N, C-alpha and C positions, 0 to 999 in steps of 0.2 A: 667397861667398854675398852677394847684394845686400842682404839684410835687415839692418836695424839693430836690435840688442837693447840696451835700457837696463835694467840690473838694478833691480828695485824695492828699496827700502831696508828689507830684512827683517832686516839685522844688528842693528838697534836694538830689535827686538821682545824683550820680556823673558820670553816663555814660548812653547811650541809652540802653534800655532793650527790648528784643524781645521774645514774646511767639509765638508758632505755634498752631493754632486752626483748627482742621480738622472736618468738618461735615461728619461723617462716616455713610453712609446711603445706601439704596437700589438704584438700577438703575430704572429710569422711564423716560418717554417722557416729557421733560420739557415744551413742547408746547402743550401737550395733556391734557385731563381732569384727575382729580384725581380719583384713583380707589384703592380699597383694594386689588385687584389682582396684582397690580404692586409692587411685593415684592422680585424680583430677587436680589441676592447678589453675583453674580459671581465676581464682582470687588474686593471682599475681598481677593482674591488670588493675587492681583496685588499691594496691599498696600505696600508690602515689597520694591517696587521700590523707593518709597518716603522715607521710613524708613531708607534705606541705606544712603541716602543723609543727613538726619537729624542726624543719628548716627555719620557720618563723621565730622559733624560740632559741635558735642557735644550738640545737641538740644534734648529736651524731649518733643515731640509733645503731645498735648492733643487731643485724639480721642474721640469726642463726638458722641457716637453711639446711633442709634435709635433702635426701637424694632425688625425689621427684621434682623439687624446685631446681636443684642444681642441674638436672637432666633436661629441663625445659629450655628450648632455644630462646624463648622470650626473656630468660633471666639476664642475658647479656644486655638487651635493650633497656630493661628496667633498672638493674643495679649498676651497669657500666658507667653511665653518666654521673651517678651519685658518687661512685668510687673515685672517678676522675676529679670531681669537685671536692673530694674529701668531706662529703656530707654523710657518710655512713661507714660502718665496719661490716665485714662479712665473717661470720663464724660458722660453726657446724652444729647440727642437731641430728642425733642418730635415732631414726625410727627403724628398728631391725626388720620389721615385716615388709618394708618396701625398699630395703637396701640390699644389694647383692654382696656376697654370694647367698643364694637362696637355699640353705641347707637345713634350717631348723623347721620344726613344726610350728605353724602359725597358731598361737594361742595366747591367752592373757599372760601366762607365766613368761613366755619367751618375748613378750612385748617390752619387757624391761631388759635393757642391754646387760645389766649386772647378772642376769640369770643365764646368759649364754655361756658356752664354753669360752674361756679367755681367748683362745686362738681364733675362734669364729668372730667374737666381738672385735678383735683387732683387725681381722681381714675386712670386716664390714666398714669399720672406721677408716681404714686405709683406702677403700674404694670410694667412700664419700669424700674424704680429703682430696684425693686425686681428681675426682670429677669437678669439685669446686675450683681447683687450681686450673684445670683444663678449660672450663667455661669462662671463668672470671679473671684469671690471671693473678690471683692472690692466694697465698697460703693461709687458711683459717687458723687463728690462734686462740679463739674463744670457743668453748665447748659447752653443750648441754646434752645430757643423756635423755633420750625420749622417755616421757612419763616419769621423769626424775629418777630413772633407774640407774643410779650410780653405785658402783662398788669402789669405795675410796682406797681400798688396798691395791687397785689397779692403776694408781696414779702414774707409775713409771711408763705405762703404755701411752698415756696422754702426752707426757713430757717428751717421750721419744718420737712421737709423731708431730711435734712442734707446737703443742698447745701450752698456753701460759696461764689461762684463766678458765676455771670451771664454774658454771652457773646452775648446777643440778641440785644442790642441797635445798630441801624444802623443810624449814624448821617447824617443829611442833606438829609433825604429820607422820603417821604410820600407814604405809601402803601395803602392809603384809596381808590385810584382808581383802585387797583388791587384785587378787591374782598372784600374790607372792612378791610384792615390791619391797623396797627398803624401808627401814624404820629410822626416822630422823630425830626422834626424841633424844635429847642429850647432845645434839649438835648445836654449835653456836648459831645465833641469828645475825651475826656480823662477820665481816671478812676475816679469814684465818688461813694459816699455812699448816702443814702437817710435819714439817721438819725444819731444822735450822738452815738447810740448803735453800729453802724457799723457791722450789722449782715451779710450783703451781699455786696460784692464788685462788682460794675458794671464795666466790662472791655469792652467798646464799640468796635465794629468793627473799625479797623483803616481806616476810610474813612474821608477825610478832604477836605477842599477847598484850592486850590493852585492858585497862581497868584496875581497880584497887587491889584485886587478887592476883595480878599478873606476876609479881615476884614469887609468891607462894607457889604458883602453878608452873614455874619454870623447872621444877624438879620432878620427882616421881608423882606428885599430886596431879600435875598437868596430864600425865599419861592416863591417870585414872579418870580425870574429868572428861577427856576426849576419847575414852575407850568405848567398847561396844556396850557394856552395861549402862554407862551413863547416857549414851546416845539413845538406848531404848527408853530410858526414863526421862528423856528430853532435858537433861540437866544443862548441857551446853546452851541450848536455846533459852532456857530460863535465865541463866546467868547473863547471857548477851542482852536479853530484853531489858534487864535492870542495869545494864552496863557495869556489871561487877567484874566480868571477865569475858573478853571477846578474842577470837583468833581472826585477825584481819590481814589480808594480803594486799600489797600495793599494786593494784590493777584496776583498770576501768571496766573489767569484765565482771559484771555481777556485784560490784562494790560501788557504793555511792561516793560522791565527792566528800560528804561529811565524814564517812568512815575513813577514807584515805587521809583526810586532814587529821583526824584523831589518832590514826596510826603514826603519822609522821611526828605529831607533837609528843606522843608517848615515847617513841624511840629517842627523840632528841632529849627528852627529860632524863632518859637512862644513859645518855652519853653515846648514843649510836647515831652518828650523823651521815652514814653512807646508805644510799637507797638505790634500788633497782626497780624501775617501773616495768612490769611484765605484761605481755599480751600475746595473742596469736594472730598471725597475718590474715587468716581467713575472716577474722572479725571485721576487716575493712570492706567486706563484700556482703550485701544483704543476703541473709540465708546461709552465710559461710560457717557460722557457729551458733550455738543456742543464745549467745549474748546479743546478736544483731540479726534477728529474724526478718526484719523489715527495714525499709528505708528510714522510717521514723526512728526505730531503735538505733540505727546506725548514726543518725544525726545526734541523738542523745549521747551515744558512745564517744563520738568525736568531740562533742562539746565538753564532756567530762575531762577528756585528755587536755584540751585547751585550757580549761579553767583551773585544773590541777597544776599545770605548768606555770600559769600566771601566778598562782598562790605560792608555789614552791620557790620560783625564781624571784618573785616580787616581795611578798610579805616576809618570807623567811630569809631572803637574801642568799638563796641557794645558788650553786654553780653547776653547770653541765659538765659531765666528764664521760669517759668511756671505760669499759672494763680494762682495756690495755693501758690507758693513761693512768687509771687508778692504781694498777699494779706498779707501774714505774714510780708513781708518787709515794706509795707505801714502802717500796724498796729504798727510796731515798730517805724517808723518815727513819727507817730502821738503821741505815748506815750512819 
């Protein structure tokens, strides 16, 4: 692998740290085709349900908003007061198919920003960055590529546009079979830089391997375990059922509270004390995502968030932070 990964100095941190990263986006049919017409943003009215929980726990979530959200006049009324009270951060998430300029063919391959021509990707991100600044009066400095479609070799583009933290890396996952996305096997599952200049901090999604076989599976064996042939033979499911090896993501979407706790405990045992709780903003609206199809499912979803934060900040003595504050902290540790 040509990429260079420089581990961030997290070993010196004296307690577990938690960021909340919210993909703040339009509603669309996750199982259907991509379309420029899928730009409804009714869920923006429901984000306050989650914000109330984060406020109660003293957390400053990072809302990574995409173009339809940034272009919605209601965004000012929703995020403006939270920004003024320093209760949230605003970042950017690039969904190419709903971000101008509209020059590419809309298809699964082009839904990953890394597959666009570099000039087109830059112009789309410039448009998104400018729209966020126009609407909310802040320059976004935290970035996520839609569908985790990151090309790490284009780091200079992000830095030149003012971004300081990227949250696009999905460890132990290969998206090549899902329309030609990136392959993140071999990438770290903890914060890292790519050069001694430390322009951009990479804060990967908190997805790790859990179970007695986790260290063995962090190399090439893991790629085989979670590959197509193993999936056909249901090997990942069998290993997970007996808790020998699980791939768990830190999210309340489709992941139980027990699974999130086991993930956190396993990462802490491996010396990885930096966490990012990830979710999608439409999940705060009944019917917004497959994870909250009803009011009852939404109540369970909110309860999982609340109980996880109680556990992390209470039992574990964890501390809230933000991607930008984490970057400054790690730069000081390095110095």
